[in-house]
Each structure stands twice: as C-alpha cells, then as structure tokens.
N, C-alpha and C positions, 0 to 999 in steps of 0.2 A: 391545742393549736387551732387558731381561728380558721385556717383553711380546711379543717376537717369538720367544722360545724355547719349544720344545715340552717340556712337563713329563712327559707320558705318551706313550710310544711302544710300539706293537705291532709286533714283528718276527717274521715267519714265514719258515721255511726248510724247504722240502720236497724239492725235486728232486735237489739235490746237497749234499755237505757244505760247511760253511764251512771252507775250507782255512786252514792255519796262516798263510799270507801274505795272507789276506783283509784288505782295508782296513776292513772293518766293525768290527773290534776297535778300531782307532784312532779311528773315528768315535764309537763309544760312549764310549770313554775321554775324548774331548774334550767330549762332551756332559755327562758327569759333572763334568768339571773346570770348565766354565763355568756350570753350572746345578745348584745344590745340591738342587733339587727334582726333578731328572730321575729318571724311573722307567721302566725297560725291562721289558716282558713278552714272553717268547719262546715261540713255538709251533713244534712240528715236531721237528727233530733238530739240535741244536747241541752243541758240546763243553762239557759242564757244568763242566769245570775252568776255563773262561774266561768263560762266561756262565751265568746261572741260567735253567733251563728250567722254566717254569711248567706247560706242557701238552705232554708228549711225544706225538708223533703220527707214525706210520709211514705217510707218504703213499703210498709205492710198494706197500704191501700193499693199500690201498684201490683205487688205480688198477688194479693188476694183477687184483684180484678182479673188477672191473667190466669189464675190457677184454681180458683174456687169452683166447686161443683155447681153446674148451672141448674137453677130451679125455676119453674114457672110459678106464676102467682097461685095457680090452682094447687100446685104441689105443696105449697107452704101455707095454704089456707087452714085455719084452725078447724079441727074436727070436733073438739070439745074443749072445755076449760077445767079439766079435772085437777090441773096443777096451776095454782095462782102464779108461781114463778118457776123459772129454771135458772140454775146457777152452776155451771160446769167449772170446776177447778182441777188442775193437776198438781202444779208445784205448790207446796204448803207455805206460801209467803205469809208474813206476819198478819197483814190485813185480812187475808182470807181465813186464817185460823181464828182471828178475833171475830170475824163475821159469823163463822160457824158456832163459836162458843156463845155468842149473843143470841143466835137463833135458838140454840138449845135452852139457854137460860129463860128466854121469853116464850118458850113452847110454841114456836111458829114454824119450825123446820118441816113439819109434816104437811104444811100447806103447799109444798112444791117439791122440786127435785134439786138435790145438792150433792155434788161430788167433791172430794178432796183427797189428793194423793199423799203418799207417805212412803219413805224407804222401808218402814216396818209394815209388812203386809197386814198386821193386826190393827194398824192405825188408819188404814184406808177407809174413807167415809163414802158410803153409797146410800144416800137417803132418798127414798122414793125411786131408786134405780137398782138394777142388779146386773149380772154379767151379760144379760141379753139386752140391756137398755143403756149400756155405756155410750158416751158421746163419740161414736165412730160408726161408720158403715161396715168396716171389715172386722171389727171386734178384736183387732190385734193390739196387744199391750206393748207399748214402747217405753224403753228406759227402765228405771228401777223404782217407779213410784206407784205402780199398780193401776194407773189411769192412762188411757190412750192419749197420745200426743196428736190429737186430730185437729189440725189447723184449717183444713180446706173443705170441710163439709159441715152440715148442721147436725150431724150425728144421726141417730135413729129418727127417721122422719115422723114416725108415729108418736114418739115422745115429744118431738118439737111441736107437733100439731095438737098437743094436749095442754100447752101452757099459754098464759096471757102475757106476762112481762118477763123480759130477760134481765137478770141481775148480772151486770158485767163487772167482774173484778179484774181490772187491768193488771198488767205486769208490775206496775208501780203505783203506789198511792202516796204521793208527796204533796201536801197541801200548798206549800210555797215553793214553786219551781218556775223557772223562767219560761220554759217552753214545754208543754206537756208531751208525754210519750204515748203513742198509739200503736198497738199491735193489731193482729188480725181479729182480736176478740171483740172490739167495738163494731167491726163491720158485719159480724155475723147476724145480729138482730136486724140490721139495716137490710142486708140481703134477704134474710128470712122473714122480713116484714112483721116485726114485733116492736112494741114500745119497749124502752129500756131504762133502767136506772143504773147509773155509772159510778162505780167506786174506783176513781182513777186520780191522775194528777190534777192539781189545781189549775184551772184555766181550760180544762178539756171541753166542757160544755160550751163555754164562750167561743172556743175555736170552732167547734162544730156549727154553732149558730152563725158565726161570721162567714163560714164557708158554705152556707146555703142549706144546712140540714135542719130539720125539725127535731127538737128534743122534747122530753115528756115529763119533766119534773112537775110542771104546772098541772098535768093530768092527775097527779096525785097530791095536789094542793101544796106543793113545795114552790116557794117563790125564789129561792136562791139557786145558783148554778152548781156550786161544788158541794157534793154530798158527803156526809160522814156515815160511818157504820150505823150510828144511832138513827140517822134519817131513814135508812133503808129498813131497819128494824121497825120503826114507827109506821112506815107505809104499809108493810106487810101485816103488821099487827092490827091496824085500824081499817084496813080495806073492807068496805062493805057495799061496793057497787056491783052492778051486773056486768061481768066482763064481756059478755057477748054484745051488749048494747054499747059499752065503752069502746070496744074494738071497732064496731061499725062506724062510730063517730070519728075515728081517726084514720079511716081507710085511705082517704086522699093523701094524708100526710105520709103514710107508710109507702104508698106507691111513689110519691115524690122522692122520698129518701132513697129508695132503691135505684131509681133513675139517676138521681143526683150523685150517688156513689160512683157510678161508672164514669160520669162526667168529671168528677173530682179526680179520679184515678188518671184519666187522660190529661188533666191539667198538670198533675204531678209529673207525668211522663215528659211533658213538653218543657219542664224546667231544664232537663238535660237532653232534650231531643231524642228521647228513647223510642 
C-alpha cells in the first residue's frame, strides 16, 4: 500500500564502510522498484559508484579530534629508529593477512613491528612486540582477537618513538571506490607526527592532498597515489636511507599535518554545525 511506503529516507554511515556484500544496496534497490517517489539522501562515507552521497562527512576525524589522547611534539619525538616501520592490525582482514604473508615471504617483517589479531589465540601475530608492547596504554585485551582495540592512543609511547614510518592498513582496501573510507587509523601517524604509507581505498591519498595534508609516497620514490601491497613490500625491502636525516627533512610537513588535522576536524563539524 502506497501510503505505508517511505518517500524520503535519510541514510547515514559513519563508523565502518558499507561493504560490497551489504544488504543495504538490495534494500534501496527494492525501495526504488516499489516506489517511484522514493528519494534517498546519504550522509557520511559511502561508495559513490553505488549510492549518491549528498553530504560527505569524515566521522572518525571528528571523533578522533575530540577524544584522542593529547600529545606534545616532544612526547612523540623519535628516540631512536630501531624499527623501520610500525603496522598495528587487530581484525584479520584479507589485505592485512596478505601484507603479513608477503612480509614473511620477502623476509622483511623483522625490520619493524607488526601485529595481527585472530580468533584463534595460536594465530595472533606479534612481530617485534610482546604483551608489554601491545598497541595500547592500559594493556587491556578487547574482543576475541587477542589484540587491544585501542583507537584513541598511539599505544606504548616508547614503541611509537622507536619507528620511522607508519604502515596504515585501513579498514577497507578497495582500489575502485567512489568515495574512500577513513577510520581513526589514518589520523594516528598525523597526530603522532610520522610519515605514513597507506593501504586503503583508491582515492584516499588524493583526498588527503586535496584537503591540505602532506603525503609521503614521494619520500619513498613512489610517484603514484594509490599503493598496493607490493608497493609497500618494495619500499621496506629497498629502503637504504638514514631515517634520522630523512625525518629531519620532513619536520615542517609533519608539524603542518598535525595542525591541519584539527582544522580539518573543525571543518567537518561545521558541515552539521556540531
């Protein structure tokens, strides 16, 4: 009965991506099929190849700006570069497992710190870390994956201050997506003042550049924006520069990025007058 159909629907998606197998796509398709007057308005982050996005909104930038532990520049300054990279992972998404497997295959995983959770305690990966250096301040284990779900700190600050580049494995790694998804993960190296290599959705680096952030692919002799697992493997495998000298050369960019993050979060808030 037409009088029981909703003509105008507001759909918001903030915390996680709408995955390819999500039933929402089918729901909206059926709504359009049964109601010629159906109108959908989307807010947040959705794949714009599948749904029209009226109001892009990066929820995790706002939440992180308001809730992340505050650090001074001195607190996040490197003490050493014993670890070339740091790559914290909890959920064993496919791209994260593939990255781990390739690091093992190419014998480079010992160049940094890598964690990867699993429902099977025997399968939890703690490379270059142990139960005293897990990515959290309070050492509490959340969920059933054996890795802390620490979204709002840099983890053990001594570990953070021992690495050069953060390898960010975003929640999703879809090369051809209309609008990229950003969680709190990308903001951690920006707040913690580290260069980063991003394994995320296609268009992520372009979006960051367009919104005033420095990115660091060129620092590692990569001219393209969107990275593959093999790109990251190649960077780590071939890296032969002095990290202290390289870090000093990008200090102004790192300072800019941290300042720009809080400006960007305020801009996101103003979208909805928050």
